[in-house]
Structure formats: structure tokens, C-alpha cells
N, C-alpha and C positions, 0 to 999 in steps of 0.2 A: 237185143234190148238188155238181156241179162249181163252181157259183157260191159255195157255202159254203167248199169246200176252197180255192178260189182266194184267199180272204181271209187265209189262213194262211201263215206263212213255211215254208220247208223244215224238216222235223223235224230239229233240230240233231244228235241223236245218230247219225243215219245217216251224217254226215260222218266219224264216228270209226271206221267199220268197217275201212278199210284199216290203220289203226294197231293196231286190235285183232288183226288177223291177224298183223301183225308181232310183237306182244307174245306172242301165243299160240304162236309158233314158237320161243320161247326153250326151251333144253333142259330147264330146270327148270319150265317152264310159266308161264302168265301170272299176274301179280299185278294184279288189277283194282281200281284205286282211283278209278274214274271215276264211275259211278253210285252214289249214296249209299244203296244198298239193304242193309238189315240181313242179317247172316249168322249171328248167334247164335240159339240155340233160343228159341222162344216159352216163357216161364216156365210151369212145370207147372200152377200154380194157374189160369192163364188157359186153358190147354188143357183142363183139367178142366171149367171153367165152360162152355166151348164144347161139349164132348161131352155134358155133363149137359143142355144145352138143345137137343140135336140133334133130339129129337122135337118139332118145332115146325111142324105142318102148316098152320097158319093164316097169313094175311098179317100181317106186322108193321106197326106204325104208323110213319108218317113222323116223328112227334114223339117216338117212343121210349116204352118202358115207364116207369111211375113210378119203378121202381128205378133205371133208367138216368139219368133226370133228377135224382133224388136224389143219385146218385153224382157226376154232373157238378157239381151245385151244391156238394156237400161238398168236392170237390177244388178248385174255384175259391176257396172260402173258406180252406181249409186250406193250399193250396200257393201261391196267388197273392195272398192277403190281400184278396180281394174281399169286399164287405159286402152283406148284404141281397139275396142272389141267390135268385130264385124260379124255378119251372119256366117262367115267361114269359120269362126271361132266357136260356134255353139251347135249343139245337136240334142234334140229332145229324145228321151228314152222311156221305155215302158216300165217305170219304177226302177229304183237304183239296184235292187237285188238282182233283177234280170241282167243288168249291165255287168255287175260284179261277177256273177256266175259264168257269163259267156264271153267276157272280154278277152281272156287269154286265148280262147279258141278263135275268136274273131280277129285277133292280132296275128294269128298264124303260129302261135307257140305250140311246141310239142316236145317229144323226147329230146333230151340234150339241152333244153332251155330251163331256166330257173325263174320262179316267182318268189318274192320275199314279202313278208308282212310282219306286223308287230307280234311279239311273243304272246301278248294277250290281245285277241282280235276277234272280230266278226267271223264266224266259221265259214262263211261263203267265200272268203278269199282262198282258203284251202280247196274248197269244192271246185272253184273255177280252174285252179291248177290241175286238179285231178281229172276234170272233164277234158282238158286239153292234153292229158298225159305228160304234162310238164313236171319237173321236180319242184319242190317247194321247201322253204326254210323260214325260220322265224329269227327275229333280231331284237336286241335292246336298242342299239344305235346302228342304223343301216350302214353307216360309214365304216363299220367293222366287218362288213360282209366281204367275201371274195367276189369281185365283180365278174369273174370269168363265167360266161354263160348266163349271167343275170340279165333278163330282158324286161322284167316288169317289177317295179318296186311300189308296193302299196304303202301309202301313209294314211293315218286316220287320226285327225285332230279337229275337234274334240273326239276322244276315243270312246268307242263302244267295245268293252264294257266299263272302262275305268273312269271316264270323264277327264282324263289327262289332256292337257293342251300343250302343243309344241309352240315355243316362242318364235317370233319372227327371225331371231338370230339362228335358232336351231334349223328352221325351215330353209333359210338362206344357205347354210352350210350343207345341208342334205341335197338341195337342188344343184349346187355347184359340184358336189362330189358325183352325183348321178350324171350330170352333163359331161364331166371329165371322163367318165367311163362308158358313155353311150347307153345309159340305162334310162328307160322311160319311167317317169314318176307319175303315178296316178294317185291323187289325194282325195280320199273320201271325206267330204266336208259336210255331211248331211246334218250334223248337229251344230253347225257354225253359229247359228243365230240364238243358241241357247248357252251362252257363257254366263256364269254366275260370279265366280271369283277370279276370272281371267277374261281377257278380250281376245277370242280366237282370231287368227289371221289366215287368210287364204294364200295358197301358192300363186294365185293370180295377181296378188298385189305386187306392184313394181318394186317395193322395198325388198321383196323376197326373190323375184325373178329377174331383177335388173332391167325391166322393161321389155323382156322377150318371153314369148310363150313356147319357145323351142323346147321340146322334150318334156313338157308338163301338161297334164290334164287334170281338171278338178271335177268331182262328182257332187251334184247337189240334188236334194229331194224336197218335195213339198209335203211329204207325209207328216212330219213332225211340226214344222213351223205353221202349217195351214190346216192340219187335221185332214189331209187328203190321202191317207193310206189306202182307202178304198177306191180312189180314182186311178192309182198307179201313174203317178206324175213325177218325173224327174228329168234331169238334163246333165250333159257333160259340156265342159268348156275348156278351151286351151289350144294346143298346137294344131293348126289346120292340116299339117302333113300327116297327123294321126287321124283326125276326125274325117278328112276327105275319104280315104279308103274305108274307114269304118262305116261311113254313110252308104257307100256302094254295097258293102256286104249286107248291111241291114235292109237295104232296098230289096235285094234278092231274097232275103229271109222274111220279108213282110213284117218287120218289127216296127210298127207304127202306133203312135198314140192316137186314140180315138179323137175325132173332130170335136165333140162336146168337151172332152177333157182338155184339149188344147185351148179352147175358149176359156175354160175355167182357170187354167194356169195363167193366162194373160191377166185376168182379173186379180188373181192372187198375188202375182208379182208386182202389180201396180198399186197395191194397197199395203201400207206398213202398219196401219192402226190395228188390224185384227191380229197381227203377229205380236204386237206389244200386249194386247189383251190376253193372248194365250200364254205368253211369257209370265205374266203376272199370276195366272192360275198355277202354272208349274212352280213358280218361285214360292208361293204360299204352301203348296203341297210338299215341296222340298224341305222347307224350314220345319214343318210339323213332323215329317217322317224322320228327318235327321236327328232332331232333338229326342224323339221317342226311341230311336234305335240306340243312341248313345246312352240314354237312361237305362236301357235294357242290357247294357254291357257290351255293345258293339263299338268297334273303332272304324271310323270312316277314313279311307285313304283316297287321295286324288279328288275326284268328283267335283272339280272346279267348273265343270261345264257338262253339257248333254242332259239326257233325261233319266239318269240313273245315279244311285248311290252305291259305291263299291265298298262293301261292309264285311267285317270279319269279327269272329269271336275266337280266333286262333284255334280253330278246330276244323275237321273235315267239312267241306261245303255241304256234303249230303247230310251230316249230322245237324247242321244249321237248318237246312231245308226241312228236315223232318221235325225239328223243334218248332219252327214257325208254322209248319202245316198243322201241327197240333193246336196252334192258336187260330187256325183258320186263315193264315196268311201264306200265299204262294209266292216264292221268289225263284230266281234262276240260279242254279249252282255255278260257281265260278269256273269249274273245269270244262264247261261248255266252250269256253273261250281260250283254252290252253291249260296245260298242266300247271303253269305258274299261278293259276287261279284256284287251285284245289282247296285253299282255306278261306275263300271269299264267296260271297253271294252278291248278285246284282239285283238291286231293288229299284224297280221302275216307278216313276212318278205318274204313270198313266193309269190313274183310277179316279173316279169321281170324288168330289170333295167329301161326300157322305162316306164312301168306302175308305178313304184315307183317314178320316176321323175314327172310323171303326178300328182300323189297324193301330192307330195311335192309342186308343183306349185299351186295346188288348196288350200292347207292348208295355204300357205303364201299369 
């Protein structure tokens, strides 16, 4: 066990504990804008679907119920503009973090193989490579990478942490480059429904992939758009030649979404109204926090989508974290996401309206 754990970096969030204690000591309490965990209620229609499926004594299947696969296919076509999606093109997973962490291992990657991900990125991309004992490297433009030994290319648009969005033209060029070099593209699109100043596009859109899913997989989560982080509900979609073997591996590993959760996902994907309501909440919080941060001397970069503001005062991120902790506000240091973020902090929109207003008052 120690040999496996020794492959991994220090869990980054543990470093934030002293600052969390400082923020929590504020007379009006902490405003936690660090971890992007939803705080708003799970929509009632989703709760009802979960409860109605509570009497599920049998084992669920790894590939999901026909109703679940129908719901995923329908959503991909309706929301993302994907075409000709069948059950062979989709696979439910137990939350997207699990998939990201174990995908390189499940793809059979190991020593001699490379995984690449953005210079500023979700730390679990690196963790997945380390677990598989594969090499890893970061990029600004993946087309500048040496494709020799490169087996898995992570895209993330909208980005966590920066909120940057890749255009359809950029995605098209990257997909073409990866196909030319036999590199699997896996696009983490968990924030795709949260575009503010840009309209994010999926690699599953025919304008990007030319009508073929060869060599591409997209990752989607219901944690943010439907407040289902506690349900562990996500799915992947794309190349059946990748998902078929992945399904077999996950069947052996017992990686199955619970039956009540599967029913809840069907309800969530079939309803767009609750997504728009949640978007409106985040939009209002974003506007208030952005204005307050700017008035406090911050500069906001990118942040055209996702659940975060990528902010800087042109100083060490830890100096900024300490400054805000003194105001009772906890944010994530940018170096959690790569050395390129050492002068930035990530400010999450995931706090109640009351807590957001408290942060705004303190910043002003």
C-alpha cells in the first residue's frame, strides 16, 4: 500500500487547513469559496426520482439501465449537438473524479507511456498518470507536444481553474492533430453548461469531430449543473472502441452507479428548467463577487465560463490566501493547479447568497 501512496503528491487541500482556521475565526463566520462544492438544494424532481427508486435490492449494472442510456444519448444530441449517438457510445461512471484518476490505469497505460494535460489543470490528471506509473507533461498548446509515446491527451474546456474556453476552431485543430498521431483525446467538459462570456463547444459536436467519434471521449458530470455532487453521477461518451473495453474492465472492478442514482440522472438529464435556475443563481453570485474583487484591487483573467473566478493581485497566491483569510474568506491558491498559477487564486461561486453577500461586504 505504501508503494502506491508514495507515487502520489501531498493532498493539496491539506495545506489550506491553517488558513481555514483563520477564516473560521472571523466574527461573522467563514465564507468558504475554496472547494467548488454545490450548496443549493437538489431539485425536487431529482430527489423524487431517487426516492421512487429506493427499493432497489438487486445489483445495478455497470453500463446502466436502458432508460439511463437513452437519457444520456438524448441529452448529448439535444444539448451538445452530437449526432447518431447510440448506447455503444455512452457509459455511466461513479462521478468524474473516479474516472479521471483511474482512466490511465484502465486504459493499460504504464511506464514508457505519456499523459498530457493543460499547464493549469485539475490536479487529478497528474494523479491518474502517477497511479498508472506513466510519464506526464503539461502543455500550452497540445499541438506543440512531442507525440512519441503520448497515449492520452486531456483537454479541459471550460477550464478548471481558469474558466478559459477553447473555441470550436481550436478544438477541431487539436482533434485532427491527435488523430494524425494516434493519440486518444479525452475532453473533460464538466463545466460546459456554465458558459458566461463564451459558448463552450463539445468535442462531440460534428463541427469539431467531422461526424466521427474515432479517438475521442468526452467526460460529463451532473455535480455542478444539477447539484448532484453527493450522488456521484457522471458519464463518458465517444468512441465505442474505447468505451467497450473500458466497460469490460469496469464490470470486473464493480464500478457501478447505484440504481437510485441512475434513476435520478434520468430525471436530471430530462429536465432543462432546473439547470437554467441554477445558472441564474451562479450568474448573480459571479457578478457580485467579480465586482467586489475588482474593487478590492484584483484583476480577473479568463473566467469566461465555469464556477470560478481566476483572480490575482500580482503577488504570491499564498499571500493572497492569507490576506483573504484575515477577512474570513477562504479561496484556493493557484499553485494547486500548477506552478503557472502561483500568483493567482481560484474563487468559487459555490456559496449561498447570504455568504456571497458577506464576502462582498468584507471586500468593499
